N, C-alpha and C positions, 0 to 999 in steps of 0.2 A: 860604273859603266859595265854593260853586259853585252856580249857578242855571242852569236850562235852559228854553228856550222852543222850541216846535215848531209849525210851521204845515204842515198836511197838505193835499194835494189843491189846491195853489195853481195857478191856471190860467196858468202861465208855464213855458216850457221850462226844464229844469235847466241847459242850457248858458248861457242868458241870465241865469239867477239866479247861476250861478257867476262870471260876469264881475263882478257887483256884490259878491259875497261875498269874492272874492279881494282886493278893495281894502280891506275893513275888517278882515280877519282879523289878529289880533295888536295891533290898535289899542286905545287906551282907549275905553271905551264912549261917553263923552260926545263924543269927537272923531268917532267913527263916526257918531253921530247927526247931527252937523253935516255930515259928508261926504254922508251919504245924503239929507239934506234938500234938497241942491242938485244931486244927481246927475241927469243927464238921462234915464237908463235907466228903463224902465217897471218893472223888477224892484226898483228902489230903494224903492218905496212899501211892498210887503209885507215886505221885509227891515227897513226902518225900524220898522215896527210890531212886528216880532219882537224887535228889539234893545230897544225900549222895554218890551216885555213881559218880557223876560229880566231887565232891571234891576228892574222891579216885583216879579218873583218873588224876586230876591235880597234886596230890601228886606223882603219878607214873611217870608222864611226867617230873616233876621237878627232880626226882631222876635219870631218864635216861639222862637228859641234864646236870646233875651236878649243878643245880641251887639251891638256898636257897628256901625253901618252908615255907610260912606263911599262915596258914589256916585262920587267922583273916583278912587277906587282900583280901580274895576272895569275889567277888561281882557277883550276878546273872545278867550277862549282857544281855542275851537273854533267853526267855522262851516262848514257843508256843505249841499249841495243834492243829494238823492237823487232818482232818477226815480220818479214815481208812475205810476198806471195811465194808459194812453193811450186817449182817446176816439176812436173811428173813425167818421168821417162820410163821406158820399158826395156827390160833385159831378157833376151830369149833364154829359155831353160830347156831341159831335156823333155822329150815326149810332147813337144808342141806347147808346153806351158810358158808362162811369162811371169817375171817378177817385176814389181814396181820399184823404181828408184826415185827417191824424193830428194831433189836438189833445192835445199833451203836458201832463202835470201834474208838479208837483214836491212833494217833502216837504223843507221847509227847516228846519234845526236850528241854533240859536245857543246857545252855552254861554258865560256870563260868569263870571269868578272874580276874586277880589282878587289883587293882584300877588304876594302871598306864595305862594298856592296855585299860581299860574301858574309862578312860578320853580321851585317844587318839581317840577312836572310836567316842566319842561324839563330838570331835573337828572337825571331818570330816564332 
């Protein structure tokens, strides 16, 4: 079984989000939560919420299908951060000039699956 969670327009740059995501990709979901809870990066908080949401989505899907749900067996099979729209702001400078400030956003996606589904994907 596979479950997905997406957070769009997160106010953090994709590059900073990818630093955190690269650490948890391929780990067990519960281990990833422990890692994210104590990670010093600012991007860890939205990614933590996203992993918890993906686990909840997997539990809901299992209940709907009447399948057994084992939270321990969930693995983060996919995790990526895509670039969202960039907000452009202006900062006044000397002599009437202006500098542009780019406030980048991210679309972060986390996919969790049980180990059986993850191993099948790796075999392909």
